[in-house]
Structures are given as structure tokens and as C-alpha cells.
N, C-alpha and C positions, 0 to 999 in steps of 0.2 A: 510274231503273230501266227494265228492258226485259222482253221475254218470254223472256229467257235463263234457263236453269235449270241448276244444278250438280247432277249426279246421282252419288251414291256407287255405285261399281261394284266388285264382289267377284270377278268371273270366274265367278259362278254363274248359274243360269238365271233367278232372280227379278229381279236388277238388270238383266240383259240384256234381258228382256222389258219391264221398266220403261222402258229406253231406247227400245225400239220404240214403245211406247205414247205416250211424250212427244213423240217425233219426229213420229209420225202426227197428234198433236193440234196440231202447228204450233209447238212450242217450239224455241228455239235451244238445243240440249242440249250440255253439256260434261261428259264423263265423267271422274270423279276416283276413283282408288284411293288410300286412305290406307294407307301402309305402316306397319303396327303392330309388326312383328317382322322380324328378319333371318333367321329359321330357314327351312329347306326341308322340314320335315316335311309329310307328306301332308295333315294336318288344319289346317295353318297357313292363316290367312285371306288371306295376301298373299304367298305364296311365288312363285318365278319362274314356275311353271306357271300360277298364278292370274292373275298379271299378263299373261302371254302370251294367256290366254283372253280376258281383258277387252279387251286391245288388239285382238284379232282381231274380237271382237263390235263394238267401236267402228268398226272399218273396214267391217264388213258393214252396219251401220246408217247409217254416214256421218256420224259425229260425232267431234270431237277427243277425245283421251284423254291424261291426264297422271297420273303417280304423285307423291304428296306424302308426304314423310317425316314420320310422326307417332310415331316410336318413343319419343322422350323423353316426350311428353305421355301416351302410353299407359302407359309404365312408371310415371310419377308419379301418374296419375289412376286407373289400373285395377289394375296388378299390386301395387304397394305397398299400397294400401288393402285389397286382397284378403288379403294376408298379415297386415296389422295387425289386421284384423277377426277372422281365425281365431285369432290370438294372444290376443285378448280373449275367446275362447270363443263368438264369433258365427259365423253361416253366411251370408256375403255372396253377392250375385248380381252378378258383375262386369259382365254385359251391361247391367244397369240403370244402372251408372255410365258405361259406355263410350258408350252412345248420346248422352246430353246433353253429356258432358265431353270426348269425343274425336271421335266420328263427326260428329254434327251441328254441333258447334262448329267442327270442321275444315272441313266443307263450307261453313259460313257465312263463314269467313275467305276462302275462295277466291271465293265469290259476291260478297262486298263488294269484293274486289280487282278483279274484272272487271265489276262493275256488273250482276250478275244479280239479278233480283227474287226468285227462288225457289231452294230446294234441294229435292232429292227422294231417296227411298230405295226399296228394294224390300221394305220391311216390309209385313206384312199388317195394316194399320189403315185403316179407311174414314173418309174425311173428307167431311162434309156441311156446306159453307160453313165456319162457325167451330166446328163441333162434331165430335167424334171418337168412333168406334164400333169395336167388335170387327170384325175382318176377317170377311168372309162365309164363308171356309173356316175353320170352328172348330178343325180339327186344326192349322192353321197360324197362327191368330190370335196376334199379337205385341203386343197392347195392354198386356199385363202388363209388358213390358220398356220401355215408352215413357212411363210415368207421370211420370217425373222431369224430362221436358223442359218448359221454361217455355212458357207459352202464347204469348208473343211469338215464340218460335222455331217452335212448331207452326204458327202462322198464316202463316209463310213456307215451310212444308214441304208438298210434294205426296207422296201415297202412291198411285201409279197402280194398285197391285195389290189395294187394299182390297176391292173388290167382285168379285174373281175367285176361282175355285177353282184349286188347284194343277194339277189335270188340264188345265184350260183354258190355263194358263200353259205347261205342257209342250207342249201341242198347238200353241200359237202359235209357240213356239220351233222346233218341228219344221217347221211350215208355211213358216217363213221361212229354214229351213236354217241356223239359228244353231249354231255349233260347240259350244255349251254345252247343247244340248237334252237330252242324256242325263247331264249332270253329276250325281253323287250328292249327297245332302243332307249338310251339315256338322252334326255332332252334338255334338262335345266342345268344351270350352273351347279357344279358339284358341291360348292361350299355355301350355297343359299338354299335353306330348307323352307323358304317361304317366298313371297313375291319379292323381286329385287327392290321394289319401292319400300316395302316394309323392312327389308334388311338394311337399306340405307338409312331409313328413319331411326332404326334401333341403334345403329353404329354412329351416325352423324347428327341425329336429331333433325328437327324441322323448324323453319321460321317463315310464317306466312308473309307473302309479298304480292305486289300487283302484277296482273297480266295486262300488258299494254299492246294495243293495236298499233303495229309499226307504221302503218300508212297514215291513220288519222291522229295518232298520238293519244287516243283516249284510253283510260283504264276500263277494261271490260270484264275483269274477273279477279279472282284471288287464288294464288297457288299455295302449296304447303311448304315450299322451300325450293329455290331455283335449282339446287343440285340434284333434285329428284327427277328432273325432266331432261329430255334429249331433243336435239334438233330433228324436225320432221314429225314429232309426235302431234297427234290431233285429238286424242281422247284423254279424259281425266285432267283437263286443264283448269277446271274451276271457273269456266266462263259463265257470265250472266246469260239469261235466256236469249238465244240468238238463233236465227235460221241459217247463218253463214258459217261455212266450215273454215276453220283457221288451223294453221300448223305452227309449231314452234319454229321460229326462224333464228333466234339468238337467245342464249342463256347468259345473263349478266350477273355474275356472282357478286361483284362489288356492290351493286345496287339491289341485289336480291330480286331481280326483275326478269320476267319472261316477256319477250317480244314475239308477237304472233302476227300472221298475215295469211293471205291467200296462198295457194300452192305455188303460184308464180314467184312469190317472195322467197320460197325455199329452193328455187332452181338456180344453179350456179354454173359458171363456164370455166372453172379451173380450181386449182388448190395449191397450197404450199404444204409440203410434208417434211418431217424430221425423222431422225433415226433411220436413214436410208440404208437398206441392205440390198446390194446388187448380187444376186446369186449367179447370174451370167454377167460377164464384163460389160460395162456400159458401152464401150466402143462397138460391141457386137449387137446392140439393140437396133431394131429397125427405126426408120424415121418416124413412123407412127406406131404407137403401142396401144394396147387395150388396158384400161384401168377399171378395177372393181372396187367400189367404195364401201360396200357392205356385203356380208355373206349372203349369197343367193341373189344379190342385185345384178341387174343386167350390165355387163361391162360396156364402157363407152370408149370410143377412139379418142386418143389424146396425143399431143405433141409435147415433148420435153422442152421447156423454155429455158430452164437453167438448172445446173447441178452444182452444189457446193460440197464441201468435205462431208457434211452430215445431212444435207437437205436436198430437196428437189422441188421444182415448180412446174406445173403442168397446165396446158390450155386444152380444153375439151373441144371436140368437133361439134358436139351438141350439148345442150344443158343437161345437168344431172341433178336429181332431187336429193336434198338433205345430205349435203357434204358436211360431215359431222366431226368436229375436233375430238381427237382421242381414238377414233375408229381407224382401221387400217385401209390404206390405199394399196392394192396389190396389182402388180404389173405383169402383163402377158404379151407374148407374140403368138397369136393364134391360141393354141392350148399350152404352149410352153411357159412355165413360170420363170419370170425374169428377176423378180425381187419385190420389194415393197417398202412402205414408209408409214409412219404415223401421221395422220392428218393434223396439221397445226392450225390451218385456217382455210376457209373457202375464199375464192376470188371471183370477181365479176358477177354480181347478183343480177339476174335477168330482169327483175322488176325495177331495180334502181337504174338500169340503162334506159328506161323509158323517160322521155323528156318531161312528162306530166306528173312524175312521181318524185316526192322529196328525196334528196340524197341521203337522208337519215336511214334509209333502208340498208345502206352499206355499213352502218355502224356496227 
């Protein structure tokens, strides 16, 4: 191995500044764009314009640049699982799968082929020796999306931007005259060129069904297909005229039924997770950890109730809103990333614990 590093480049300002920082640190940098799709939509992560920007930045920085076709693995590892999860009534996060199974694995393949010691990305994650922490810029912190990466891979991965603020990164790009200095942020799913709901309707179809009030048992509306909705959702539910705000509490795919209720019905005191990945050894975890159940959600304190070969059960110190099957539960000790799991089910519904409410709320 050498001081060569394979850097994932997107044609955006983050990975471009990462190239600058690595080059200035003395690394032999090779820029790689993984071509995930053939589309030319503006929000596509690897369209012709993005490739041209990345190539121009590589030229400005003085590093080689190549494009690697990863469309087949992206379809197999990200798009198909995304559709399958929705068809099961879950709400997946495709970026969580893309990072370990497409992006970093693709960069590692290139690195191993050319004898590079490291790979690198423009993610906002801070590395301190063999420990990993939230990015300094809390508005951009991406640790939530990186929990599923195996420790052996993380140990070969550099994150040059982890200790920087976005404003500092923009300023550095401008100071060096990089063509991407003013490139806007990418916000939407890179493979969805429309609304996610319309994308799912196009790929999976729709089948109208009832919206049921979980407490009263009454049918209060009609939806377009249970797989199109997510736990915690309150808009677009097809409710009949009502002044009461209701949230999706349960998605029943077999009955094609949405169960809704007041916010209290979407509050939970724990969860069961699968596909557990412990970045730091479990025996080193503190007695009480922090768990984040959605990107940018406020972490809640939790106690580990049980750990199996592939799963974990947590009890929260306080109720958490919309614990959603298919989403990620990411674990921290303070700012340190400990690992994560995919939420299988929520536990201990707050409303169901009241004596005057039917136990059907737990269903």
C-alpha cells in the first residue's frame, strides 16, 4: 500500500474541496465518479454536467479523474430494495444502503486495483484515529447516513471535511477559484425525478383503501395505496372533512389500511432493530446511549434492553415520535458514532398505555 487515496467526486463543492485538502496534505489523489444512473435530470448525482464539473475540478487541483459505471449495482443494491421495502409497508432510507453497498464498496474496488491505502469522501463525519464523530457543522452532519459501514471499511476511509463548516468550505473553493464554488446543494433522492409518491405510484401502482381512526375504529377517509404513506405523516391522507389533526400510526399492507390517530398515538417508548452494526464494540458502549430515529430528529436517551446476533432492543427514557419501520436508528455516545440498526418495530405505544384506551392501538 501507498499514500495514494481514491476520492469519490460528485461535481459538487464538498468533494471538490476534499480533493484540495487531500492534495495539500501530501496524498497521491485519484478522483473517481461512480456513475449511478444514465439520466440527465438536474438533480441527478452523475449527469453529464456533474461529470464535466468534477473533471474540471480535477484538472484545477492537478489529479487524475475517472468515471466508473456502477449503474447495475446501484439498481440492485438501492433502487430495488427501496421499492421492496415500500411494498412491505416500510419507509427505507436509500442513502444508508448506498454508502456501504455502492459508494464506498465501489471506491474500495478501485483502491485495491491500483494499490491505494485509503478511500475518501466529502461526507461531514469527523474521524479521530479509529473513532468517528458527528461533523462539526451540525446542520450538515452526515453520521446518520454512515452507520451501516463496516468498521474495517471506515478504518480505510478519510473524511477531510469533518472538522469544517460549510461556510469555510465555500470560502476555500472560492479562494482557489474552483468552478464549483457556487454549486447549489443537492436535496432530493438522486434517482427520483418527481415526487417520491408519484415515483412509487409509477413503479408499484396504487390501490385505494380505508383510513381508519385507530381509537374509534371508524373509517374516516380513503387513501391511494397503503405503501405510499409513512408513519408520522399527517398530510395527504385523504381524510373526510375534519378539524382534528391525525397522524399515520400504522401501515397495514395486508389489509391495505392506514390507521391514524392523535399525535400521542404516534409516540413510542422503545424499538426493536435488525441489521445491527456496532462500529464501536458493544462492551465499550455506555449504560445509556443516544438514539436518533430520523435524520435531523432530536436524539433521545435510551437503554439497551437486549442484543442478539443481528438485532437490538431499546427502551427510551422519554417518548419518541414516529418510530418508523424501515428507517435507521443510529446510536451515539455524546457526539461519537457507535453504530446503528434498521427499525423493525416500535415498542410501548404511549396512548395504548392509558387505561381508558382500547389495546388495539398496539396492533
